C-alpha positions in Angstrom: 22.4 -2.5 -35.7 20.1 0.3 -34.4 18.0 0.6 -37.6 17.4 -3.2 -37.4 16.5 -3.0 -33.7 14.1 -0.1 -34.4 12.4 -2.2 -37.1 11.9 -5.0 -34.6 10.6 -2.5 -32.1 8.1 -1.2 -34.6 6.7 -4.6 -35.3 6.6 -5.4 -31.5 4.6 -2.1 -31.0 2.2 -3.3 -33.7 1.8 -6.6 -31.9 1.3 -4.9 -28.5 -1.5 -2.6 -29.8 -3.2 -5.4 -31.8 -3.1 -7.9 -28.9 -4.6 -5.4 -26.5 -7.4 -4.7 -28.9 -8.3 -8.3 -29.4 -7.8 -9.1 -25.7 -4.9 -11.6 -26.1 -3.3 -10.5 -22.9 -0.7 -13.3 -22.6 0.6 -12.5 -26.1 0.5 -8.9 -25.1 2.8 -9.6 -22.1 5.2 -11.6 -24.3 5.5 -8.7 -26.7 6.3 -6.4 -23.9 9.0 -8.8 -22.6 10.5 -8.9 -26.2 10.5 -5.1 -26.3 12.5 -5.1 -23.1 14.9 -7.5 -24.7 15.6 -5.1 -27.5 16.4 -2.5 -24.8 18.9 -4.9 -23.2 20.5 -5.8 -26.6 21.1 -2.2 -27.5 23.2 -1.6 -24.4 24.6 1.9 -23.6 23.3 1.5 -20.0 25.4 4.3 -18.4 24.0 6.9 -20.8 20.5 5.6 -20.2 20.9 5.6 -16.5 21.9 9.2 -16.5 18.8 10.0 -18.5 16.5 7.9 -16.3 17.6 9.3 -13.0 16.8 12.8 -14.2 13.4 11.9 -15.6 10.7 12.8 -13.0 8.0 10.8 -14.8 10.1 7.6 -14.8 10.9 8.1 -11.1 7.1 8.5 -10.5 6.4 5.2 -12.3 9.2 3.5 -10.3 7.9 4.8 -7.0 4.5 3.4 -7.8 6.0 0.0 -8.3 8.2 0.3 -5.1 5.0 1.1 -3.1 3.4 -2.0 -4.6 6.5 -4.1 -3.7 6.4 -2.7 -0.1 2.8 -3.8 0.2 3.6 -7.4 -0.7 5.6 -7.7 2.5 2.4 -7.2 4.5 0.4 -9.6 2.3 -1.4 -12.4 4.0 -0.8 -14.4 0.8 2.7 -13.8 -0.4 2.2 -15.8 -3.6 -0.9 -13.8 -4.6 1.1 -10.6 -3.8 3.9 -11.5 -6.2 1.3 -12.5 -8.8 -0.4 -9.1 -8.4 3.0 -7.4 -8.8 3.8 -9.4 -11.9 0.7 -8.0 -13.5 1.9 -4.5 -12.9 5.5 -4.9 -14.1 4.6 -3.1 -17.3 4.4 0.1 -15.3 8.2 0.0 -15.1 9.0 -2.0 -18.2 7.5 0.3 -20.8 8.6 3.6 -19.1 12.1 2.0 -18.9 12.2 1.6 -22.7 10.5 4.8 -23.8 12.0 7.2 -21.2 15.6 6.2 -22.1 15.8 5.1 -25.7 14.4 7.9 -27.8 13.6 5.6 -30.7 10.1 6.8 -31.4 9.9 9.5 -34.1 6.7 11.0 -35.6 6.7 8.5 -38.5 6.9 5.5 -36.2 4.3 6.9 -33.8 1.9 7.6 -36.7 2.3 4.1 -38.0 1.6 2.5 -34.7 -1.4 4.6 -34.1 -2.7 3.8 -37.6 -2.3 0.1 -37.0 -4.1 0.6 -33.6 -7.0 2.4 -35.3 -7.4 -0.1 -38.1 -7.3 -2.9 -35.6 -10.0 -1.2 -33.5 -12.1 -0.7 -36.6 -11.8 -4.4 -37.7 -12.6 -5.5 -34.2 -15.6 -3.3 -34.0 -16.9 -4.5 -37.3 -16.5 -8.1 -36.1 -18.4 -7.3 -32.9 -21.3 -5.8 -34.9 -21.5 -8.8 -37.2 -21.4 -11.1 -34.2 -24.1 -9.1 -32.5 -26.3 -9.2 -35.7 -26.1 -13.0 -35.7 -27.0 -13.2 -32.1 -29.9 -10.7 -32.6 -31.2 -12.9 -35.5 -31.4 -15.8 -33.0 -32.7 -14.0 -29.9 -34.4 -10.8 -31.2 -32.9 -9.0 -28.2 -31.3 -5.6 -28.9 -29.2 -5.8 -25.8 -26.6 -7.7 -27.9 -25.7 -4.4 -29.6 -24.8 -2.5 -26.4 -22.2 -2.2 -23.6 -20.4 -5.4 -22.5 -22.6 -7.6 -24.6 -21.3 -5.9 -27.8 -17.6 -6.6 -27.1 -18.2 -10.0 -25.5 -17.0 -11.9 -28.6 -13.6 -10.3 -28.0 -13.8 -11.0 -24.2 -13.1 -7.3 -23.8 -14.3 -4.7 -21.4 -16.8 -2.2 -22.8 -15.5 0.9 -21.1 -11.8 0.2 -21.8 -12.6 -0.5 -25.4 -14.7 2.7 -25.5 -11.7 4.7 -24.2 -9.5 3.1 -26.8 -12.0 4.1 -29.5 -12.1 7.7 -28.3 -8.3 7.9 -28.4 -8.3 6.5 -31.9 -11.1 8.8 -32.9 -9.0 11.9 -31.9 -6.1 10.5 -33.8 -8.1 10.0 -36.9 -9.7 13.4 -36.7 -6.5 15.3 -35.8 -3.3 13.5 -36.8 -4.7 11.8 -39.9 -6.7 14.7 -41.2 -3.8 15.9 -43.4 -2.8 12.4 -44.7 -2.6 12.4 -48.5 -4.6 9.2 -48.8 -7.5 10.5 -46.7 -7.4 13.9 -48.5 -8.1 12.0 -51.7 -10.8 9.9 -50.0 -12.6 12.5 -47.9 -15.8 10.5 -47.9 -13.9 7.5 -46.4 -12.5 9.8 -43.7 -16.0 11.1 -42.8 -17.4 7.6 -42.8 -14.6 6.3 -40.5 -15.3 9.1 -38.0 -19.1 8.5 -38.1 -18.5 4.8 -37.6 -16.4 5.5 -34.5 -19.0 7.8 -33.1 -21.7 5.2 -33.6 -19.7 2.5 -32.0 -18.9 4.7 -29.0 -22.6 5.3 -28.7 -23.3 1.5 -28.7 -20.6 0.9 -26.0 -22.8 3.1 -23.8 -20.1 4.5 -21.4 -21.5 7.7 -19.9 -18.0 9.1 -19.2 -16.7 8.4 -22.7 -19.9 9.8 -24.4 -19.6 13.0 -22.4 -15.8 13.4 -23.2 -16.6 12.7 -26.8 -19.2 15.4 -26.8 -16.7 17.9 -25.4 -14.1 16.9 -28.0 -16.6 17.4 -30.8 -17.3 20.9 -29.6 -13.6 21.6 -29.4 -13.0 20.1 -32.8 -15.7 22.1 -34.4 -14.3 25.3 -33.0 -10.7 24.4 -34.1 -11.6 22.5 -37.3 -10.2 25.2 -39.6 -6.8 23.8 -38.7 -7.9 20.2 -39.2 -10.2 19.9 -42.1 -10.1 22.6 -44.8 -13.4 21.5 -46.4 -16.3 23.4 -44.9 -18.6 20.7 -46.3 -16.8 17.9 -44.6 -16.6 19.8 -41.3 -20.3 20.6 -41.3 -21.3 17.2 -42.5 -19.5 15.4 -39.6 -20.7 17.9 -37.0 -24.3 17.8 -38.2 -24.7 14.1 -38.6 -22.8 13.4 -35.4 -25.1 15.6 -33.3 -28.2 14.3 -35.2 -27.3 10.6 -34.7 -26.6 10.9 -31.0 -29.6 13.1 -30.1 -32.1 11.2 -32.2 -30.8 7.8 -31.1 -31.0 8.7 -27.4 -34.3 10.5 -27.6 -36.6 8.4 -29.7 -35.4 4.9 -29.1 -35.8 2.6 -26.1 -32.1 1.7 -25.7 -29.6 0.8 -22.9 -27.8 4.2 -23.4 -30.9 6.2 -22.4 -31.4 3.8 -19.5 -27.8 4.2 -18.3 -28.2 8.0 -18.2 -31.7 7.7 -16.6 -30.0 5.4 -14.0 -28.1 8.5 -12.7 -31.2 9.3 -10.6 -31.2 7.8 -7.1 -31.7 8.3 -3.4 -28.6 9.8 -1.7 -29.9 8.7 1.7 -29.3 5.1 0.7 -25.6 5.7 1.2 -25.8 6.4 4.9 -27.6 3.2 6.0 -25.9 1.0 8.6 -27.2 -2.2 7.0 -28.3 -3.4 3.5 -29.9 -6.5 2.1 -29.7 -8.7 -1.0 -32.7 -7.0 -2.6 -31.3 -3.5 -2.6 -30.2 -2.0 -5.9 -27.5 0.6 -6.4 -27.0 2.5 -9.6 -23.6 3.4 -10.8 -23.0 6.6 -9.0 -24.6 5.4 -5.8 -22.3 2.4 -5.6 -19.2 4.4 -6.4 -20.1 6.8 -3.6 -20.7 3.9 -1.3 -17.2 2.6 -2.1 -15.8 5.9 -0.8 -17.5 5.2 2.5 -16.4 1.6 2.6 -12.8 2.3 1.7 -12.6 4.9 4.5 -14.1 2.6 7.0 -11.8 -0.3 6.1 -8.7 1.9 6.5 -10.1 3.4 9.7 -11.1 0.1 11.3 -7.8 -1.5 10.5 -5.8 1.6 11.4 -4.0 1.2 8.0 -3.5 4.9 7.3 0.2 4.5 6.6 0.4 1.0 5.1 -3.0 0.4 3.5 -4.2 -3.2 3.4 -1.7 -4.3 0.8 -2.2 -4.8 -3.0 -3.2 -8.5 -2.7 -5.4 -8.0 0.4 -7.6 -5.2 -1.0 -10.2 -7.3 -2.7 -10.5 -9.6 0.3 -11.0 -6.6 2.5 -13.8 -5.2 0.2 -15.5 -8.6 0.0 -15.6 -8.9 3.8 -17.0 -5.3 4.0 -19.7 -6.1 1.3 -20.8 -9.2 3.2 -20.7 -7.5 6.6 -22.9 -4.7 5.3 -25.4 -7.2 3.8 -24.8 -6.5 0.1 -25.7 -9.1 -2.4 -23.0 -11.8 -2.5 -24.3 -13.8 -5.4 -25.4 -17.4 -5.8 -22.7 -20.0 -6.1 -25.0 -22.5 -7.8 -25.2 -20.3 -10.9 -21.7 -18.8 -10.7 -23.1 -15.4 -9.7 -20.8 -13.5 -7.3 -22.9 -10.4 -6.9 -20.8 -7.4 -5.7 -17.9 -9.6 -4.5 -15.6 -8.9 -7.6 -16.1 -5.2 -7.6 -13.0 -3.2 -6.8 -12.9 0.5 -5.7 -13.8 1.7 -9.1 -11.6 4.8 -8.5 -7.9 4.8 -8.9 -7.4 7.3 -6.1 -9.4 5.1 -3.7 -7.7 2.0 -4.9 -4.2 3.5 -4.2 -5.4 4.6 -0.8 -6.8 1.2 0.1 -3.8 -0.7 -1.2 -1.0 1.5 0.1 -2.5 4.0 2.5 -1.7 7.7 2.5 1.8 7.2 1.0 0.4 5.3 -1.9 -2.2 7.9 -2.5 0.4 10.7 -2.4 2.7 8.8 -4.9 -0.2 8.4 -7.3 -1.1 12.1 -7.0 2.5 13.0 -7.6 2.6 10.8 -10.7 -0.6 12.6 -11.9 1.0 16.0 -11.3 4.3 15.2 -13.2 2.3 13.5 -16.0 0.1 16.6 -16.5 3.0 19.0 -16.5 4.8 17.0 -19.3 1.6 16.8 -21.3 1.0 20.6 -21.0 4.5 21.3 -22.2 4.0 19.1 -25.3 0.9 21.0 -26.5 -0.2 18.0 -28.7 -3.9 17.6 -29.4 -4.1 13.8 -29.3 -2.0 13.6 -26.2 -4.0 16.3 -24.5 -7.4 14.6 -25.1 -5.9 11.2 -24.3 -4.9 12.7 -20.9 -8.3 14.1 -20.3 -10.1 10.8 -20.8 -7.5 8.9 -18.8 -7.9 11.2 -15.8 -11.7 11.1 -16.2 -11.4 7.4 -16.2 -9.4 7.4 -12.9 -12.5 8.7 -11.1 -14.8 5.9 -12.2 -12.4 2.9 -12.5 -9.4 1.4 -10.8 -7.4 1.6 -14.0 -4.1 0.2 -12.8 -5.8 -3.1 -11.8 -6.1 -4.3 -15.4 -3.6 -4.9 -18.2 -5.8 -2.7 -20.4 -5.2 0.1 -18.0 -1.5 -0.5 -17.8 -1.2 -0.2 -21.6 -3.5 2.8 -21.6 -1.4 4.8 -19.1 2.0 3.8 -20.4 2.3 2.9 -24.0 0.1 5.4 -25.6 1.0 8.6 -23.7 4.7 7.7 -23.6 4.8 7.3 -27.4 3.7 11.0 -27.6 5.7 12.3 -24.7 9.0 10.8 -25.8 8.7 11.3 -29.6 12.1 12.5 -30.8 12.3 15.9 -32.4 13.0 16.2 -36.1 16.6 17.2 -36.9 15.6 20.2 -39.0 13.0 21.5 -36.5 13.4 23.2 -33.2 10.3 21.8 -31.7 7.6 19.4 -32.2 
């Protein structure tokens, strides 16, 4: 019975990673529900409960959901509150399965990550082909960059870029010793270079910087990953050349996004703004720190926050009160009104006050401790980019973020140890 259930789980994990890549979020949710169903069918609840109540990371995930549930009781719109909670049930569902079942071994993990990587590669090729067709019609190079590039998938450029980075590390580290890639070293090099090129096109400053750090790390440690000095030097040389030349000598959105880091810090302290004022990425994120603090202060919501379903309404009111651009309804433009805190620490503070922020920080601390004990390269770099992402995005507010912070790290954290080996 258990081998049969594990086979079903393997195919469900395939389905989960494929549907998150192609942005079929409803199907993704159905697959998660079916994965929970296999957990229920397997039974053995007493033993699992004993494991779960000792697992600090599972408790941290649970506390996060409890804080969200408590916030619903203060919601001005109870229906919206429950809808918001439903979107975050994966934060307890997936940890429930992974933390208590122990069904993922190295072989299963590698298969799932390989399917994930192949899916990303096919999706990226599809996006490039779609962009080429649009370029032929418009002659506008913007179709090859950032959100426009992944728009055929209805995906988010930065989340897709983070997924690409995780897959890149997997391909360069865990797949380096695969027999089929050893026989096709050129294919391995080509795959890596394609990933690097696509990450460049996606134009996320954060992901580009973390990728550069990883390449430096990989080059130093490459003796343990790629035995061929030619392959190692080829990848490093071409990667650096492609990125430096592309950014330096072309007029591209990536250069513009880095140039956009310049800005006037005094703009953040004004008491009033107007529709014509422009904020670059870092200016707006710093402004959100100020706005979040002022919302909590004015509402005296230090302990409770504003609630998980009232947070966006509170931000929208603040934007309009301060005179920020609210869009034009006639053309479906909402200006800044749909922007959340763009920082998971701020988002937790706004939604659930100081207790919510402390729960999130506690989750981070427990998560990092478990990752350090594992000493696994893919998991470590996955953690680095996830935590870097927390500072520029409210990751838990999207299903992409839920999968990013549960499925992928939990597969590595709860991989069962081989019978004949003492450690992983």
